[in-house]
C-alpha positions as a Markdown table, in Angstrom:
| # | Residue | x | y | z |
|---|---|---|---|---|
| 1 | Met | 4.1 | -19.4 | 1.4 |
| 2 | Glu | 4.4 | -16.0 | 3.1 |
| 3 | Lys | 4.0 | -12.8 | 1.2 |
| 4 | Ser | 6.7 | -10.2 | 1.3 |
| 5 | Phe | 6.3 | -6.4 | 1.0 |
| 6 | Phe | 9.0 | -4.1 | -0.3 |
| 7 | Val | 9.9 | -0.5 | 0.3 |
| 8 | Tyr | 12.1 | 0.8 | -2.4 |
| 9 | Ile | 13.8 | 3.9 | -3.6 |
| 10 | Leu | 14.3 | 4.8 | -7.3 |
| 11 | Ala | 16.7 | 7.4 | -8.7 |
| 12 | Ser | 17.0 | 9.1 | -12.0 |
| 13 | Arg | 20.8 | 9.0 | -11.7 |
| 14 | Thr | 23.4 | 9.1 | -8.9 |
| 15 | Lys | 22.2 | 11.6 | -6.4 |
| 16 | Gly | 19.4 | 12.6 | -8.9 |
| 17 | Thr | 15.7 | 12.8 | -8.4 |
| 18 | Leu | 14.4 | 10.2 | -5.8 |
| 19 | Tyr | 11.1 | 8.3 | -5.5 |
| 20 | Val | 10.1 | 6.2 | -2.5 |
| 21 | Gly | 7.5 | 3.5 | -3.0 |
| 22 | Val | 6.0 | 0.3 | -1.6 |
| 23 | Thr | 4.8 | -2.9 | -3.3 |
| 24 | Ser | 4.1 | -6.6 | -2.8 |
| 25 | Asn | 5.5 | -7.5 | -6.2 |
| 26 | Leu | 8.8 | -5.8 | -6.8 |
| 27 | Ala | 9.5 | -7.3 | -10.2 |
| 28 | Arg | 6.1 | -6.3 | -11.6 |
| 29 | Arg | 6.3 | -2.8 | -10.1 |
| 30 | Met | 9.8 | -2.2 | -11.5 |
| 31 | Met | 8.6 | -3.2 | -15.0 |
| 32 | Glu | 5.7 | -0.7 | -14.6 |
| 33 | His | 8.1 | 2.1 | -13.7 |
| 34 | Arg | 10.6 | 1.2 | -16.4 |
| 35 | Asp | 7.9 | 0.9 | -19.1 |
| 36 | Gly | 6.0 | 4.0 | -18.0 |
| 37 | Val | 2.8 | 2.0 | -17.8 |
| 38 | Ile | 1.4 | 4.2 | -15.0 |
| 39 | Pro | 1.8 | 7.9 | -15.9 |
| 40 | Gly | 3.0 | 10.0 | -13.1 |
| 41 | Phe | 6.1 | 11.3 | -11.3 |
| 42 | Thr | 8.5 | 8.5 | -12.1 |
| 43 | Asp | 7.6 | 8.5 | -15.8 |
| 44 | Gln | 7.7 | 12.3 | -16.0 |
| 45 | Tyr | 11.1 | 12.6 | -14.4 |
| 46 | Gly | 12.8 | 9.4 | -15.7 |
| 47 | Val | 13.1 | 7.9 | -12.2 |
| 48 | Lys | 13.8 | 4.2 | -13.1 |
| 49 | Arg | 17.0 | 3.1 | -11.3 |
| 50 | Leu | 16.3 | 0.8 | -8.3 |
| 51 | Val | 18.9 | 1.9 | -5.8 |
| 52 | Tyr | 17.5 | 0.8 | -2.4 |
| 53 | Val | 15.2 | -2.1 | -1.2 |
| 54 | Glu | 13.9 | -3.3 | 2.1 |
| 55 | Glu | 11.8 | -6.4 | 2.6 |
| 56 | His | 9.1 | -6.6 | 5.2 |
| 57 | Asp | 6.7 | -9.3 | 6.5 |
| 58 | Thr | 3.6 | -7.2 | 6.7 |
| 59 | Ala | 1.9 | -4.6 | 4.5 |
| 60 | Glu | 1.2 | -2.4 | 7.5 |
| 61 | Tyr | 4.9 | -2.2 | 8.5 |
| 62 | Ala | 6.0 | -1.6 | 4.9 |
| 63 | Ile | 3.5 | 1.2 | 4.4 |
| 64 | Thr | 4.5 | 2.8 | 7.7 |
| 65 | Arg | 8.2 | 2.6 | 6.7 |
| 66 | Glu | 7.4 | 4.1 | 3.3 |
| 67 | Lys | 5.6 | 7.0 | 4.9 |
| 68 | Arg | 8.5 | 7.6 | 7.3 |
| 69 | Leu | 11.1 | 7.6 | 4.5 |
| 70 | Lys | 9.0 | 10.0 | 2.4 |
| 71 | Arg | 9.2 | 12.5 | 5.3 |
| 72 | Trp | 13.0 | 12.1 | 5.6 |
| 73 | Asn | 15.1 | 14.9 | 4.2 |
| 74 | Arg | 17.0 | 14.3 | 1.0 |
| 75 | Asp | 20.5 | 14.0 | 2.7 |
| 76 | Trp | 19.2 | 11.2 | 5.0 |
| 77 | Lys | 17.8 | 9.3 | 2.0 |
| 78 | Ile | 21.1 | 9.6 | 0.2 |
| 79 | Arg | 23.0 | 8.4 | 3.2 |
| 80 | Leu | 20.6 | 5.4 | 3.5 |
| 81 | Ile | 21.1 | 4.5 | -0.2 |
| 82 | Glu | 24.9 | 4.8 | 0.0 |
| 83 | Glu | 25.1 | 2.6 | 3.1 |
| 84 | Gln | 23.7 | -0.3 | 1.1 |
| 85 | Asn | 24.6 | 0.7 | -2.4 |
| 86 | Pro | 27.6 | 3.2 | -2.5 |
| 87 | Asp | 27.9 | 3.0 | -6.3 |
| 88 | Trp | 24.2 | 3.6 | -6.9 |
| 89 | Ser | 24.1 | 0.5 | -9.0 |
| 90 | Asp | 20.7 | -0.5 | -10.4 |
| 91 | Leu | 19.6 | -3.3 | -8.1 |
| 92 | Tyr | 17.0 | -4.4 | -10.6 |
| 93 | Asp | 19.8 | -5.7 | -12.8 |
| 94 | Arg | 21.0 | -7.9 | -9.9 |
| 95 | Met | 17.5 | -9.3 | -9.4 |
| 96 | Asn | 17.4 | -10.5 | -13.0 |
| 97 | Ala | 21.0 | -11.8 | -13.1 |
């Protein structure tokens, strides 16, 4: 069984505060963000809505992609989100449906 790595973007609300992250276990990481298990930016600013996800085969590529997205300006990130998720729906809800 091959392992997958995920680059994701969270938002506080539609076009709100954004957070870019990377993980090998998206379900666990989302629970950590939602439950505020790890104090920090997402907990402080209420950034809990999963609005964008990319799946990658290697950790190296996922980390490289995450670093690139973090350097993008805000408008580019919003455009990227809206191409895949124009309604800014919480994709975590779809994962658990």
